[in-house]
C-alpha distance (Angstrom), angle and dihedral (degrees) to the residues before:
residue distance angle dihedral
M1 . . .
A2 3.73 . .
T3 3.83 92.8 .
L4 3.75 92.3 55.1
L5 3.75 97.2 44.7
L6 3.88 96.1 46.4
D7 3.80 93.4 51.7
G8 3.75 90.9 76.4
R9 3.83 95.7 -142.4
E10 3.82 94.9 129.3
S11 3.85 103.5 20.4
A12 3.75 142.4 14.5
D13 3.83 94.9 -169.6
Y14 3.74 104.4 138.3
K15 3.81 94.9 -146.5
R16 3.74 90.3 60.8
R17 3.79 91.0 47.6
A18 3.77 90.3 49.3
L19 3.80 92.5 48.3
A20 3.76 91.6 48.8
G21 3.73 93.0 51.5
T22 3.81 91.5 48.5
V23 3.85 91.3 50.9
L24 3.74 89.6 47.3
A25 3.80 92.7 51.0
K26 3.83 90.1 47.5
I27 3.83 90.9 52.0
E28 3.78 93.6 50.3
S29 3.81 92.3 47.3
A30 3.80 96.9 44.2
D31 3.90 109.1 96.3
V32 3.71 93.7 -161.8
L33 3.91 91.2 57.0
R34 3.68 102.2 36.8
P35 3.89 95.1 94.6
Y36 3.81 87.9 54.3
C37 3.78 102.2 37.5
R38 3.82 98.9 101.1
H39 3.73 93.5 44.7
V40 3.85 92.9 47.1
V41 3.76 93.9 50.7
V42 4.00 94.0 45.5
T43 3.68 94.6 47.0
L44 3.70 98.1 45.6
K45 3.81 88.0 47.1
E46 3.68 88.2 58.3
W47 3.75 93.8 47.4
L48 3.81 94.0 44.3
Q49 3.74 93.9 52.5
T50 3.93 89.3 65.5
D51 3.73 94.0 66.8
L52 3.80 118.9 -1.4
A53 3.77 90.5 179.6
D54 3.81 87.8 76.5
T55 3.83 88.8 62.2
E56 3.73 90.7 74.3
S57 3.74 92.1 60.5
L58 3.80 95.7 40.7
F59 3.78 92.8 55.4
A60 3.84 100.0 30.9
D61 3.75 94.2 106.1
Q62 3.72 90.8 50.4
Y63 3.79 93.1 71.9
S64 3.81 92.5 58.8
A65 3.93 95.0 38.8
P66 3.75 106.4 41.7
K67 3.79 89.4 160.4
Q68 3.69 93.2 66.9
T69 3.88 111.6 129.5
L70 3.70 124.8 -117.2
G71 3.67 92.1 -110.9
E72 3.79 94.3 53.0
A73 3.76 93.1 44.8
L74 3.69 96.1 46.2
V75 3.90 96.1 42.4
E76 3.96 85.6 47.4
V77 3.79 90.1 55.5
L78 3.73 94.8 44.0
T79 3.79 98.0 45.1
T80 3.79 93.2 51.6
V81 3.82 90.2 48.0
V82 3.70 91.4 47.0
R83 3.76 93.1 52.6
S84 3.71 90.9 55.4
S85 3.84 100.0 38.7
P86 3.79 110.5 10.0
S87 3.79 98.2 165.8
D88 3.87 90.5 56.8
M89 3.67 91.8 55.8
T90 3.79 104.1 57.4
A91 3.84 91.3 111.9
Y92 3.79 87.6 70.6
T93 3.80 96.6 61.3
P94 3.92 91.9 96.9
V95 3.72 89.3 51.5
L96 3.78 94.9 50.3
L97 3.79 93.4 43.9
A98 3.80 87.6 49.9
Y99 3.77 87.7 60.4
L100 3.76 92.6 43.0
L101 3.79 85.4 61.6
D102 3.78 92.3 44.3
E103 3.77 109.7 93.4
R104 3.87 89.0 -145.5
G105 3.83 91.4 55.6
E106 3.80 123.5 108.3
V107 3.79 101.6 -111.2
E108 3.79 101.2 -163.0
Q109 3.81 96.3 44.1
V110 3.84 94.0 47.8
L111 3.86 89.5 45.3
V112 3.80 93.6 54.2
A113 3.87 91.3 50.4
L114 3.84 90.8 48.0
E115 3.93 93.2 48.4
A116 3.78 89.6 51.0
I117 3.81 89.5 52.4
V118 3.72 94.7 46.5
D119 3.72 92.6 48.6
A120 3.80 88.0 53.4
E121 3.78 97.9 41.1
P122 3.86 112.3 12.6
T123 3.86 94.5 -171.9
A124 3.95 93.1 54.6
I125 3.86 93.1 90.1
P126 3.82 113.3 94.8
S127 3.94 99.5 -133.4
A128 3.86 93.6 -151.8
Q129 3.83 93.0 54.1
L130 3.80 92.1 44.8
A131 3.79 91.3 49.1
R132 3.89 88.4 58.4
V133 3.81 89.0 62.8
F134 3.80 88.0 67.0
D135 3.78 90.7 56.9
T136 3.82 94.7 57.6
A137 3.81 117.7 106.4
D138 3.87 92.3 -133.5
P139 3.85 109.0 97.8
Y140 3.84 89.3 -157.5
R141 3.73 91.4 60.3
V142 3.77 89.9 46.7
A143 3.71 89.6 50.7
A144 3.92 88.5 49.0
G145 3.87 87.2 50.8
A146 3.81 88.9 47.6
R147 3.86 90.8 56.5
L148 3.81 90.1 50.4
L149 3.70 88.4 50.0
Q150 3.84 89.9 53.5
T151 3.80 91.9 53.4
L152 3.82 91.2 48.2
A153 3.78 89.6 48.6
A154 3.73 92.3 51.6
H155 3.82 87.9 56.6
G156 3.81 94.3 43.6
Q157 3.83 93.3 -110.3
A158 3.74 101.2 113.9
D159 3.78 99.8 99.8
A160 3.82 99.2 83.6
V161 3.83 90.4 51.4
L162 3.74 94.7 44.4
D163 3.78 92.1 52.8
R164 3.75 89.7 60.8
I165 3.82 103.9 44.1
S166 3.72 138.4 69.8
F167 3.71 117.9 -136.1
D168 3.69 92.9 -132.6
S169 3.67 95.9 96.7
L170 3.79 91.0 50.1
E171 3.80 88.2 50.5
L172 3.83 89.4 53.6
A173 3.77 92.1 46.0
L174 3.77 88.1 51.5
T175 3.78 91.4 60.0
H176 3.76 93.2 43.6
P177 3.98 112.6 127.0
D178 3.87 90.3 -135.0
S179 3.82 104.4 88.9
D180 3.83 91.2 -149.8
V181 3.79 90.4 60.2
S182 3.76 96.4 42.6
G183 3.78 91.3 40.8
A184 3.83 91.7 55.3
A185 3.84 92.6 49.1
A186 3.88 89.8 45.3
R187 3.82 91.2 50.1
T188 3.74 93.3 48.7
L189 3.71 92.1 50.6
A190 3.76 90.1 49.8
D191 3.74 91.5 50.0
L192 3.77 92.0 45.3
A193 3.79 89.6 51.0
E194 3.77 90.0 51.1
A195 3.70 91.4 49.6
G196 3.88 91.9 55.5
Y197 3.80 103.6 -92.3
T198 3.84 97.8 111.9
G199 3.86 92.7 114.6
R200 3.93 89.7 56.6
I201 3.81 90.1 46.8
V202 3.84 94.5 49.0
A203 3.79 91.5 44.3
E204 3.90 97.3 52.8
I205 3.82 105.5 26.5
D206 3.78 126.9 65.5
I207 3.72 106.5 -130.4
S208 3.78 89.1 -142.0
A209 3.84 85.3 76.3
F210 3.82 88.7 76.1
E211 3.75 90.0 66.1
S212 3.76 92.4 79.3
P213 3.86 95.9 56.2
L214 3.73 90.7 38.7
Q215 3.93 87.3 62.6
Q216 3.81 93.1 49.5
Q217 3.72 90.2 93.8
A218 3.86 121.6 -164.1
T219 3.76 90.7 21.0
D220 3.81 134.5 111.4
S221 3.68 85.6 -121.6
C222 3.79 93.0 67.0
V223 3.87 91.2 46.8
T224 3.84 93.1 49.7
A225 3.81 92.6 46.3
T226 3.90 90.9 55.3
A227 3.72 89.2 47.6
A228 3.74 91.3 52.1
L229 3.78 90.2 50.6
C230 3.84 89.3 49.2
E231 3.80 90.5 54.5
I232 3.97 90.1 47.6
V233 3.84 94.7 51.2
A234 3.79 94.4 39.3
A235 3.87 88.1 55.7
G236 3.98 87.8 57.1
Y237 3.72 97.7 -97.6
T238 3.83 97.0 125.3
S239 3.81 96.3 126.6
P240 3.94 97.3 67.4
V241 3.71 89.8 46.6
A242 3.79 92.8 48.3
T243 3.78 92.9 49.9
Q244 3.81 102.8 35.2
L245 3.91 104.5 36.5
D246 3.69 121.7 81.1
M247 3.77 106.9 -129.1
A248 3.88 88.4 -144.7
A249 3.83 85.8 71.3
L250 3.84 91.0 56.7
N251 3.74 90.9 45.2
S252 3.76 90.3 55.4
T253 3.77 91.1 51.2
L254 3.91 90.6 56.3
E255 3.79 86.6 68.9
D256 3.86 94.5 48.4
P257 3.81 112.8 123.9
Q258 3.83 92.3 -130.0
P259 3.71 115.5 89.2
N260 3.73 92.3 -149.5
A261 3.66 94.2 59.8
V262 3.81 92.6 45.9
G263 3.83 92.8 48.6
N264 3.69 94.0 46.8
T265 3.81 91.4 49.1
A266 3.79 88.8 54.6
I267 3.72 91.9 52.9
V268 3.78 91.6 51.0
I269 3.93 89.2 50.6
G270 3.82 90.0 49.2
Y271 3.89 92.4 49.8
L272 3.87 89.2 48.5
L273 3.67 96.5 48.6
D274 3.85 92.1 45.0
E275 3.67 100.8 45.9
E276 3.85 105.9 29.4
Q277 3.70 96.0 61.2
D278 3.85 95.2 155.3
R279 3.82 90.3 56.8
A280 3.87 96.6 29.9
V281 3.86 95.1 101.1
H282 3.83 90.7 57.0
L283 3.67 92.6 41.9
A284 3.71 91.5 51.4
D285 3.77 92.2 51.2
D286 3.88 88.6 53.6
I287 3.83 94.8 51.0
D288 3.82 119.2 94.4
H289 3.86 97.8 -117.3
Q290 3.77 94.5 179.9
T291 3.82 95.3 52.7
L292 3.96 92.1 42.7
A293 3.79 92.2 51.2
E294 3.86 94.7 47.1
L295 3.91 86.8 56.5
L296 3.72 89.4 71.8
S297 3.90 83.8 82.7
H298 3.90 94.0 50.5
E299 3.67 116.0 130.8
S300 3.82 93.7 -125.3
E301 3.78 116.5 85.2
F302 3.80 88.2 -154.3
V303 3.76 89.2 60.8
R304 3.85 97.0 44.0
E305 3.76 92.6 49.5
N306 3.84 95.6 53.2
V307 3.68 93.0 37.8
A308 3.78 91.0 57.1
S309 3.74 87.7 49.1
A310 3.81 93.1 52.7
L311 3.79 92.6 44.4
G312 3.86 90.3 54.4
Y313 3.82 90.3 56.2
L314 3.87 92.2 41.0
L315 3.76 90.8 54.7
E316 3.87 90.1 63.9
Y317 3.79 89.9 68.0
V318 3.73 108.3 29.8
D319 3.78 136.1 56.7
A320 3.88 110.1 -81.3
V321 3.75 91.7 -139.7
T322 3.71 89.9 60.3
V323 3.73 95.9 55.9
G324 3.84 98.5 26.1
S325 3.81 90.0 57.1
A326 3.76 90.0 58.8
I327 3.83 95.2 50.5
S328 3.75 125.9 83.8
P329 3.97 105.1 -141.9
R330 3.72 86.7 -152.5
D331 3.79 88.3 64.3
L332 3.70 88.7 61.6
E333 3.84 97.9 53.4
P334 3.83 95.1 78.1
L335 3.79 91.3 46.3
V336 3.79 95.1 48.9
T337 3.86 88.3 53.0
H338 3.80 94.1 40.6
G339 3.80 116.5 135.5
D340 3.88 91.0 -135.0
P341 3.84 103.4 83.0
S342 3.72 94.6 -148.5
V343 3.73 91.2 54.0
A344 3.91 90.8 48.8
G345 3.84 92.3 42.9
N346 3.76 93.5 54.0
A347 3.75 93.4 46.6
V348 3.83 93.0 48.6
A349 3.87 89.2 47.0
L350 3.80 88.6 54.0
L351 3.82 90.1 52.6
N352 3.76 91.0 49.6
E353 3.78 92.0 53.3
L354 3.86 90.8 53.1
F355 3.74 89.8 46.3
A356 3.78 95.0 47.4
A357 3.79 89.3 51.3
G358 3.72 89.2 53.2
Y359 3.80 96.8 -109.5
I360 3.75 95.1 135.6
D361 3.78 117.1 119.2
P362 3.82 95.2 61.3
V363 3.87 88.4 48.3
L364 3.73 96.5 47.3
A365 3.75 91.9 47.7
E366 3.84 88.3 68.1
F367 3.71 107.8 17.3
D368 3.91 119.4 81.8
L369 3.80 108.2 -135.6
V370 3.65 89.9 -154.8
K371 3.84 86.7 79.2
I372 3.82 87.8 68.8
S373 3.83 86.3 67.3
T374 3.72 89.2 57.7
A375 3.80 90.7 55.6
L376 3.76 89.6 48.3
S377 3.75 88.8 57.5
Q378 3.82 93.0 56.6
K379 3.88 114.3 112.6
D380 3.90 91.3 -140.7
P381 3.79 111.4 89.1
I382 3.83 95.2 -141.0
P383 3.82 98.0 69.9
R384 3.86 91.9 35.0
G385 3.69 92.2 50.6
N386 3.77 93.0 47.8
A387 3.83 91.4 47.5
V388 3.80 90.7 50.5
A389 3.87 88.2 54.2
T390 3.81 90.5 50.9
I391 3.82 90.1 65.2
G392 3.77 90.5 55.3
Y393 3.75 93.9 47.9
L394 3.81 89.7 53.1
A395 3.80 95.4 45.1
E396 3.85 91.2 48.1
H397 3.75 89.9 55.3
G398 3.83 95.7 48.2
Y399 3.85 101.6 -93.9
G400 3.77 96.7 110.7
G401 3.64 92.0 120.0
A402 3.82 92.3 56.4
V403 3.77 88.8 52.1
L404 3.81 95.2 52.6
D405 3.77 89.7 46.1
T406 3.80 95.7 57.8
I407 3.96 108.3 19.9
P408 3.79 121.1 57.6
L409 3.90 105.9 -120.7
S410 3.82 88.5 -146.3
D411 3.83 89.3 65.7
L412 3.80 89.9 54.8
A413 3.85 94.0 45.5
A414 3.80 90.1 49.9
E415 3.84 90.9 63.3
L416 3.83 86.7 69.0
D417 3.64 85.8 82.6
A418 3.93 97.7 44.9
E419 3.72 120.2 129.8
A420 3.85 95.4 -123.9
D421 3.82 115.6 77.6
H422 3.76 95.2 -144.6
V423 3.83 89.4 57.0
R424 3.74 92.9 48.6
G425 3.78 90.3 45.5
N426 3.68 95.1 49.8
A427 3.77 90.6 45.9
A428 3.82 90.9 55.3
A429 3.75 93.3 47.7
S430 3.82 94.0 49.1
L431 3.83 88.5 50.9
A432 3.74 89.5 49.2
D433 3.95 90.2 52.2
L434 3.83 92.6 49.4
A435 3.78 89.1 48.7
E436 3.63 94.7 48.1
V437 3.76 93.6 51.5
G438 3.76 97.4 52.4
Y439 3.78 107.0 -81.1
A440 3.83 99.1 103.6
D441 3.82 91.9 124.4
A442 3.70 90.5 58.0
V443 3.76 92.8 45.8
I444 3.81 93.6 49.8
A445 3.73 93.6 48.1
A446 3.80 92.7 52.2
T447 3.92 99.8 38.7
D448 3.80 130.6 86.2
L449 3.82 97.0 -138.4
E450 3.74 92.7 -161.1
I451 3.88 89.8 59.1
L452 3.77 91.7 45.9
T453 3.87 96.3 49.5
A454 3.69 89.4 44.9
L455 3.82 90.1 66.5
F456 3.81 86.6 72.5
E457 3.71 82.7 83.1
A458 3.85 96.8 51.6
S459 3.84 119.1 127.5
D460 3.83 92.1 -137.2
P461 3.90 108.0 82.3
S462 3.78 93.2 -151.0
V463 3.89 89.5 57.4
V464 3.90 89.2 51.2
E465 3.68 93.4 47.3
N466 3.75 94.2 48.6
A467 3.71 94.4 46.9
I468 3.80 90.8 51.0
L469 3.76 88.7 50.9
A470 3.80 92.3 50.9
V471 3.78 92.6 49.6
G472 3.71 92.8 45.5
H473 3.76 94.8 54.9
L474 3.74 91.6 45.8
A475 3.80 91.7 51.4
Y476 3.71 94.7 48.5
S477 3.87 86.6 48.0
G478 3.78 88.9 63.9
Y479 3.87 101.8 -89.5
A480 3.77 98.2 105.4
D481 3.82 91.5 112.3
D482 3.82 90.4 52.2
L483 3.81 91.5 52.2
A484 3.75 104.4 38.4
P485 3.80 94.6 78.3
H486 3.69 90.5 58.5
I487 3.71 98.0 53.0
E488 3.80 126.4 82.0
P489 3.78 109.9 -153.1
E490 3.80 94.4 -131.6
R491 3.80 89.6 59.1
L492 3.87 88.0 61.7
T493 3.83 105.3 35.2
K494 3.79 95.8 53.1
H495 3.77 87.7 63.2
L496 3.81 91.6 57.1
T497 3.88 85.5 82.5
H498 3.76 96.3 38.0
P499 3.93 109.8 145.0
D500 3.79 88.9 -122.5
S501 3.67 104.4 76.4
E502 3.78 94.4 -155.4
I503 3.93 89.8 60.8
A504 3.74 88.5 46.4
K505 3.89 92.6 50.0
N506 3.86 91.1 44.2
T507 3.75 91.3 53.6
A508 3.81 94.0 51.1
T509 3.80 87.4 48.8
L510 3.80 90.6 52.3
I511 3.80 90.2 52.3
A512 3.75 88.6 49.5
A513 3.69 89.7 53.7
F514 3.83 90.7 54.6
S515 3.73 89.2 45.7
F516 3.78 92.8 49.4
R517 3.91 89.5 50.2
G518 3.82 92.5 50.5
C519 3.80 101.7 -106.2
V520 3.79 88.0 149.9
E521 3.89 96.6 162.9
L522 3.81 93.5 53.1
V523 3.80 93.5 43.9
F524 3.96 94.9 46.5
A525 3.79 85.6 54.6
C526 3.86 87.8 58.6
V527 3.84 98.2 43.1
P528 3.82 96.3 94.9
A529 3.84 88.4 54.8
L530 3.74 92.1 42.8
L531 3.81 93.3 52.8
S532 3.78 89.7 49.0
A533 3.77 89.3 50.7
L534 3.72 89.2 57.9
D535 3.81 91.7 68.9
A536 3.85 91.9 86.8
S537 3.91 99.5 56.8
S538 3.81 91.6 179.6
H539 3.77 95.9 53.7
P540 3.86 115.7 113.6
R541 3.85 90.0 -119.0
T542 3.89 94.1 58.4
P543 3.88 96.6 89.7
A544 3.67 91.0 50.6
V545 3.87 94.4 48.5
V546 3.71 87.4 48.6
M547 3.81 88.8 54.2
A548 3.72 94.7 47.1
L549 3.81 91.3 52.2
S550 3.78 93.1 43.6
H551 3.67 93.5 52.5
L552 3.71 90.5 49.2
C553 3.89 88.1 53.2
I554 3.77 88.6 50.3
G555 3.78 95.5 45.8
A556 3.75 101.8 40.2
P557 3.74 110.1 14.2
K558 3.74 98.7 159.4
S559 3.80 90.5 51.7
V560 3.84 89.6 51.7
I561 3.86 90.7 48.9
E562 3.83 88.8 50.2
Y563 3.66 95.6 47.0
E564 3.78 104.5 118.7
S565 3.84 102.0 -167.0
A566 3.75 97.5 71.5
N567 3.80 142.1 -13.4
V568 3.80 97.8 -97.7
L569 3.83 97.4 -171.5
D570 3.81 90.3 47.5
E571 3.91 91.9 53.8
L572 3.76 90.4 42.2
L573 3.81 98.2 51.6
T574 3.95 90.7 40.5
T575 3.85 88.3 59.2
A576 3.90 95.7 37.0
T577 3.79 90.0 55.4
Q578 3.64 97.9 41.4
T579 3.84 95.0 49.0
D580 3.81 118.3 84.1
L581 3.73 98.3 -114.9
A582 3.63 93.8 -179.2
Y583 3.81 89.7 52.5
I584 3.72 92.3 50.2
M585 3.91 90.4 53.2
Q586 3.67 89.8 51.9
I587 3.69 96.7 55.6
D588 3.76 98.0 33.5
P589 3.92 114.0 30.6
E590 3.83 87.4 -174.5
E591 3.86 87.7 74.2
R592 3.72 95.3 57.8
L593 3.73 90.4 113.4
L594 3.89 94.0 51.4
R595 3.87 91.4 104.5
T596 3.71 90.8 47.3
V597 3.88 93.6 55.8
V598 3.73 91.7 46.6
A599 3.71 90.3 51.4
A600 3.84 91.2 48.2
A601 3.77 87.8 52.6
C602 3.65 92.4 53.5
H603 3.82 94.1 48.2
S604 3.82 89.5 47.4
I605 3.77 91.7 55.4
A606 3.73 90.0 44.3
V607 3.78 90.8 55.6
A608 3.68 91.6 49.9
N609 3.92 96.2 44.4
P610 3.75 119.1 0.0
T611 3.65 92.0 -169.6
I612 3.81 93.5 60.0
A613 3.86 88.3 53.4
A614 3.79 91.5 49.7
D615 3.83 91.0 62.6
H616 3.87 88.6 60.7
Q617 3.85 98.3 43.6
P618 3.94 91.9 118.1
S619 3.75 89.3 55.5
I620 3.73 92.1 45.7
R621 3.87 91.6 51.0
R622 3.97 86.7 51.6
L623 3.73 90.9 58.0
L624 3.81 88.0 54.7
S625 3.77 90.5 57.9
V626 3.70 100.8 78.5
P627 3.74 133.9 130.4
P628 3.96 113.5 -84.9
Y629 3.77 94.7 -112.7
L630 3.72 90.3 54.7
E631 3.72 91.4 49.8
R632 3.71 89.0 52.5
A633 3.73 94.7 50.9
D634 3.69 92.7 93.0
N635 3.77 97.3 28.0
G636 3.79 89.5 -100.8
T637 3.84 98.3 -56.8
A638 3.82 92.3 130.9
T639 3.77 95.2 48.5
T640 3.79 90.2 47.9
L641 3.73 91.8 50.5
L642 3.93 93.0 47.9
F643 3.75 90.7 50.1
A644 3.86 89.6 49.3
T645 3.79 88.5 50.0
L646 3.76 93.0 53.2
H647 3.89 90.8 47.7
R648 3.81 86.5 56.8
I649 3.70 90.8 58.8
P650 3.96 111.9 95.5
S651 3.72 109.6 -102.1
K652 3.78 95.0 -122.5
S653 3.68 88.7 63.0
T654 3.81 95.3 46.5
I655 3.87 112.6 108.1
G656 3.74 114.4 -156.6
P657 3.77 129.3 -19.2
V658 3.72 119.2 -33.7
């Protein structure tokens, strides 16, 4: 700079020559700049030669402020140049960092220049020198370093600096009372978390340090702190937040006037309740239910959407009346019909939690169920799947009629053919609920049975289970003959050995329904698999398998007797007498008639062929030897049938008194 201005090629103005001499002298006398002196002069000379007219504007203020320090003058020159041509000024990064470390330096001006350089050339920052900034005692310089670190993280260049620093200074900055400082630290941590450094943050920073910026309401610091916590919990680190952060700090943020702070807080609460299930009850108790529920009427959609989601998780752990009474159902209507699928999905999910908890009448008094049809018409599977589930919850709690009056059942049945597994599974479950509570006629009329039974082949176990339940309820309700032609036995029997014992049990129950309704051909095709399933007498499916075989004996005794592959009655009685019927009744009251059905099977076989029954007389007698309370479970019907069976046996075959 001085070399160029003193050579007189462009100007002989003595003020300029004097100024240049002064600047040169200051450069040579400044310890902090001496290592960079030659580079600064040469590079600036090259730049200034391109357009000397710019020199006037660069140094204009110098004429009226001759006492300007070297740092101020040089930084002013560099920052002005950087703004116009940052990529050409990367060589000045060490100089600017030196002034960032110098307590006399102007932090903000230097920082602006450095950020412009890094944006233009991310590799221009010397990591060792920037790391030194974090060792300074001045929180404002630490905050400045944090901002640079953000920029580096955004360009994927933060590793070299992070390898050299301790997060202690960032944690101190995070708790600083000046929101500019704490905000810079929080924003840096948020950006670093987003860039993949969450594990390092959680390992080195006590999450309780976030409580300070969270309580700096109406500041950028509060917003950025909630954003950082969002990144942390979204990366899977919910446990440190749940154990180290005081929920009172999150509650205070729910009352912040900034929508982003409130919405972010709701996101954090949702993650904690969803992921930290072991601690969720205590977390739920500490959350301000009233304030959270009232936020459903917030003017910000971002807030309403995430509050609806958080409330949905909260309802899993607190009394529905407590939360429901603070909610205006009308506030949910515009969310349920919202065009953004995530907004609509969360709102419907909240409705479902209220309904599942039995909090229905107060909601339906204000909420228009027709809005659920709007959610069903969404292309996105999230709101559709949740809306489909809504119908099931209502039917389960006795509101099937209200559903059928407002929501076309054909729309629900059509979702059996949806692409998303959870939509198909929820549709089958809702149809099962409707059929179970007395609306089987409407379900049959609206449902393509081929599509429903094809779900037995789905890859998602929940889809298979719900399809089996739906078909089972329809079969028991009198539509077994309509369903049987659509079912291939192999589709059913393979699920008798499903690793999920509930699916295996429900499959056996479904076959028992067909057996009860007289679909002999279909059930006989399943007999080998049923007999094989009797091997594990303690399995949850065993009672249903016994039911299926017993009903087959009752409905088609001659066919059972003529069955050549195995002695069905022998297998049935062996299992029935080895199974602890009293225990089954204690754990599953629905099986209280199991002994009665087995007794009816024995009687039916004895009527068809007394000699066959005679071969099983010892097993029949064992069925008579049961505790009194079990004998009274069916008002003595089983005992009566068993005695009637023994009386059918020819007297010459009778052993002992009857």
